[in-house]
N, C-alpha and C positions, 0 to 999 in steps of 0.2 A: 364615604358616612354610611354607613348602615339603611335600611330603607327606613327602617323605627325610627332611627334617630335623626334623618334627616324630615319625617314628615313632622316629630313632637318639635322641630328649629322652626317650622316654615309656618306649622299650625298650631302649636304653643299647646295642644296635647296627644294622647298616645294612639295609634293607629287602632283600628277594629281586627287586624290579620296584616299580615303580610305574605303574598306570593310572589313566584318568580316564573318566569319562562325563558327557554333556552334559547341561545342561535342555534344553526345547525348549518353542517357541510352534507351537501351531498356529494354522495361516492360514487356513485355515477347512474345516467340518466337525465341528459341535462334536454328542457324542451320538449320532452315527451308530456310532461304532463295534460297542456292543455287542447295537446292530440291524444288524451282520453287513455295514454298508455302509461306507462311502469317507471317510477323512480326506487332511488332504493339511498335516502338519506338518513343521516343518525346526526341527534344532539349535539350540543356543545356542552362544556361546563360553564363556559363562559355565559350570560344573563344577564336579563333585564327583570329589573326587581319592583312589584308595586306594592307602597304603601295605602293604605284606605280606610274611611272611615267614610259612614252616613253623614249627611248635615238634612238640616232641615228645608235650608233655600232650595227651590226650584231649577239648582244650576248645578253645574260639577266644573270644582276648580280643583284646576290640575299642574302641577307644580313639576319642570325637569329638572334635574342638578346639569346636566349634560348642556342643555340648552339656556339655561340659569333665566327661567322667565314662568312666571308664571301666564295660563290662560284661563278665563271662565268660558265655558261653555252653556249656553244655555238651552233652552226647548225649541227657539225659534233656530240655532244655528245647524239645529239636523238634518240639514238639508245638501244634500251633495253641491260641497265649492264654499259653503257659507266659511268654512274653518278651513286653513293652510298652514305648510308648513307642518312639524313634528309632530304638532295638535290633533292636526286632519285625521292621526293612526288610530289617536283614541274617540273623538267626535264619531268617527266610520263605523267603532264598536257599538256607540250608543244609539247611532243610528239600525244599525241593522239590527238587534237588540228588539228595536222598537218595530221594525218592520217585522219583526219575528211575529209578532206578540205579545212579547217580553216586556213589559214597561222597566226603562234600567234606572237603578236607585240614586237618588241625588247621592253625589258623594264628593268628596275632600281625598286629593291622587297624589300621592307624592312617586316622581319615577327616577331611579339613578340603572345606569343599565353601563354594561363590560363587553357589550357586544358592538363592532365599531361601527360608527355609519359607511354607508358609500362601499364594505369591502364584500359583498355578496353573500355573508354568511348571514340573511335573514333578520335583520335588526329589524326590521318593520312587524312581521311574526312573530316576533318575542315581546313588543308592546302590544301588539295586539291582544294577544293570548293572557299574557299576564293582567291585563285589563278587564278583559272578557270574564279570567277565573275569579277575580276581585268581588265584578258587580253580578252577578253568578251568586255568589256564595253570602255575600254583603246582602242583594233581594231577597234573597229564597228562591232564586226561579228555576223552575222546574226543566234545564236543561240540560238532557243527556251528555255527555261528556262526548261521547262521540257525535254529537252537534256540533260540537265545537270549532271543528274546523273548516264547517261550511260558513258558518255565521263569519268568521274572523276573515274567512277572504272573501265574503262578501261585502265585508268594510271595506277591504283593499281593491277589491273591483268596482264598485260601484258608489262609495263614498268618494275617496281618495283615486277614484282614475286611473289605480295601476292592473294592467289585464293578466292579472298573474292569473296559473292555474293555485291547484290546492296542496302540495307537496310541500311547502315550508311548511304553513297552518297545522299541517298533519304531524308532520314534524316534530314542532315545536308543543303539540300535544299531546301525542302519542308514542312518543319515543319512550325505550328503556335502555337502562347503561346496561351497557358491555354488549347491545345492537345493535342493525341496524333498522332498520323502517322500511318492508320489501312493499310496497301500495300500487295497487292497482287501482288508475287516478280514475276510471267509467266506473264501478263498480266498487267502488269504497272499499274491498276487501284488502286486510293485509296482516302481513307476518314478520311478527319478528325474527330478526334472523343472527344466528351467533356472529358475531366481530370482535374474537379476544384475540386481539393481536399482542399484546403484552406475553399471551400465552404460546404464541408462538416467534416469540426473540422480534417481532416486527413493532412500526409503529409509522403513524401516518403525518407527513410534514405537513403543516397546511404554510403556506407561505403568503401573508397580505399583499400584496405589491404595491398599495396603496398608490394605484390609477385609479378614477375615480369609476365609479362602478352607480350608472344611475341608470331606472327602469322604468323613469317617465319618460325618458326621452322617444322621438318617434321607431327606434329601431325595431323596442320590444315587439313593438305594436304591430310592428310590419311584418317579422315572421310571423306571427299569430296568426296578421291577416294570410298570410300567404300560402300557409297553410291551411287554413277555413278554405279559400280561394282553391284549391289544388282539390282539397277533399271532395269541394262540390263538383268538380270537373271530372274528378274519378267516380263518383256518384255512391261515394263510402260515405258511412255518419260522421268518421276522424279516421285519420291516418295510421291510428293503433288497427284496422281492420288492413291494412295491406302486409303481406309478410314479404321477405326476400324473392322468392318466387315471382311475384306479382311486379318488383320493380322495373324492370326490362320494361312489359307492354306500359307500366303507367308512364315512366319517363321519355317514351316514345310521344306520348298524349301532351307533352308538359311542355315550354319551353325550359331552355335551360339554367337559368337561377333556379326558378322554380322547382325541377325537377332538383337540383342539388337538396334545396332546403328540402325536401319530402325523402330524396337519399338518408340526408342523416337522421330523421325522425325514424327510418325504417330500420333502420342499422344501431340505432341506440337503446331502440328497443328489444332488439335480439339481443344486444351487449348486457342489458338491465338482468334479464332471462339468464343469460348466461352464466355471470355472478354471482346472482341467489344461487344456483346450481352448485357451482365453486365451495360456495361458502358454506352450504349444509354440507359440504362431504368436506369442510375445516381445510381445503386447498388455497390458506386463502395470500400465500405468492405467488398461484395462479390466474390470478384477477390482473395483475398487472399489464401486462398486454393489453384487455378490455381497455383499460384506462390511457393507456396510451393511443388506442385505437379511435375511443372515443372524444381525445386533443383536436387527433387530428382531422375528424371529421367535422370540430366543430369552428374548427380553422379554416376548412376549405370547402366545407359544403355548405356550412351553418354560416360561417366569415361571420365571428363573432368573439375572435378576441381580437388582444392586441398586440402591441410588442412588446410589453413586461410582462405578460402571460406566458409570452410565446417564449423569452427568454427563461424564463423560471420552470419552467418544464424543460426545456432543451438541457439546462443546468445540472438539475437533477437525474435527466437520463446519462447524461456524462458523469456524472458521479455515481451511478450503480444502482440507479432506485428501478423500483421492478415493473413500472409503472409512474406515470404522472397525466395530470390533467388538471383543465382549468377546472374550476366548480363554480356555478350560480350562473345568474342571468346572461352573462358577455360584458365583452366594453369594457372590462375594467375587472379588479374584484381581486378575487384567491385563486389560488392554484395548490394542488396538492401529491403528495409522491408517496408510493408504498417502499419503505425503506428500511434495512436492519432498524432495530433500535441504537447500537450501535453507530452508528452511523448519524444519526440524528443531528449534533450538530456539525460533523466536519461538511454537510451536505447544507444546511443551515448558512456556512463558512462562505462557498461556495457561492452561494446562489446571489450572499451580500456581494460578493467578490463580482459577482457579472453586471451584477447591477450597475455598481459605483463604478466599472470598465463603463457602461454605456449609457451612465451620467444620468441614470435613473434617481427617482427618490428610495433612501435607506429602508428595504421591507422590513418586513416586522414576522417572524417567523416561530413557531410553535410545534407542538404535538398535540393532534388530539387526541382525546377519549370520549368514546359515545359514550355519553349520559342521559339523564334523563328528561322527558319532557315537562312539562307545567305543575305546579308544583306550591301548597301552600309550608309557609315560612316556618309562620306564630300564628 
């Protein structure tokens, strides 16, 4: 059901507008964002849609089709921890706006989403950014679009309690169709890098392994804490300040596990920069080995993969993919593979067969196309 129709059904009136924001795939650059590093995501056609209208009551009435429930958020709920579950992401946006000095307008909101939950495709950022876009416009708030990613990130960090970096919210807000977003997470500088898969006869096959992807668990926070402690021990502001030549000396000063975490971040930043150079030159196939090396680093040094994602990557490579890797925060979620367009169906079938043989849940496979960021639909 379209957002406007859902709103009318739930609230008995037409919405003032409908906004949507995309999920994202990170082409390369995992766990580098909170280390002030580099990332290269692009937006997906899978989107979260928010239909909204102002209301007189000093509260926010939010209905989610996927959750099948209505949550009423009052002003007293705009304190971290007061709202939980899916509605916490909505309350977090309200809280972040208020904390930044932008009183959010009272509103009724109906939410629908095509972005699968727990797949590592950033369903949370899509919800945050769609809600943020609606509230900014409904309230006539003077919040420049460039500031939206930081507000949405603050909602997730400060209210929901997920210590994510700024990549997901930046992708959901700022991406353009046909491009990947090269983002410097320290300085906020960005570049729209052409990523014309169809023009090169290629496709990016995404496999949702259906292995749950739960970032609120302690493992994500533990990786971030390890990076921060390593940076402090090495006397740098963030691991982004180390390059490959500095690694041997740095590793000699750290314990083995922390050293492997650092090595992943340093080499992953280098892979992002290499991938951007290749894409600028139109050498799309040549990024394949970088994708595969990224996965090996996440598996061996950062230790965030699981059996399902490793099986997906290994199967795509065996079927002739130019490169493949897990995408997202890890411990489940999605893998992607750069393949010839003509081989998408055969590669997807091989992955499904490998999962069946291993006794895993049937994966969902689709070819990803770079799409635009948050936008008003009507």
